[in-house]
N, C-alpha and C positions, 0 to 999 in steps of 0.2 A: 499302269498297273493291270495285270491280267486277271481274268476271272478266277474265282476259287472253284476248283473241281472237287467233287465229293462222290464217293461210292458208299452205299450202305447195303448190308445184307440182312435179310429178315427170314429166319428159318421157321416155317410153320409145321405144326404136327400134321401128319398125313391126313387125318380125319378132319382137320380144321383148315386145310388149304383154301377151300372155296370161300370161307368167311374172311380169311386174311387177304385173299386176292381182291375181294369186293371192297374191303376197307382201304386197301392200298390204291385201288383204282380211283376211289372217291378222293383220297388224299392227293393223288397225282393231279387230278383235274383242278382241285382247289389251289394247289401249290403253283401251278403254271400261271395263275392269275396274280401271284404276288409280285409286287413292284421289283424286288431285287432278284427274282428268279430269271435266269437267262435260258435255262433248259432243265427239264425234269422228266426223265424217261424211266418207265417201270418195265422190268423184265422178270421172267421166271426161268430158272436154270433148266436147260434141256437135259443135263446130266444128273441133276438132283431136284426132281419135281417137288414143289412146295418150298423151295428156297427162292425167295424173291430178292431182286437186286435193283436198287435205284442208281441211276447215273445222273448226276446233278451238276449244274453250273450255276454259280451265284455271282452276283456283281462283286461281293466282298464278304468278309467274315461277319460283319454286322448284319447283313441280309440273311445269312444262314442262322445266326443267333435269333433274329426276329422270327424266322420261320419256325424254329423249335418251340417258340412260345405261342403259336397260333392255336385257335380252337380246333382247326382241322387236324393238326398233329395230335392234340390231346384226344380227339374223337377216334383217330386211328389206333392209338395205343389202347384206349378203352375197349374198342371193338376186338382187338387182338389179345386182350388179357386172357390168359389161360389157353390160348390157341398156339402159342409159340413153343418150339422145341429147344430153344436156346436163346442166347442174348442177341439183341439187335446190335450190329457192329457198324458204326459210322466212321468213315475214313476220309477226312480232308486230305487231299493229295498235294504233294510238293514235287515239282519237276526235278529230275535227276540230270545232272550234267550241265 
């Protein structure tokens, strides 16, 4: 069975981008230590500053589900409360073809 790949986009309000960046950087560091995490990379869009993107690889869906229930995910969402300009979009990916 292959790894589960996930993309997430997190749009921050321009005046709150630094707060969201810090919260997501802390989240990424903690997430990389999770047992089911194969890779977890954080990016900021060059064409839409303040839009953050995670590119993730998980051992399986259960690992992703466990991740979503961790204290560091809850802390990141709490830190970003009121700082986002839209919804966080999480996209588990399926191969085409």
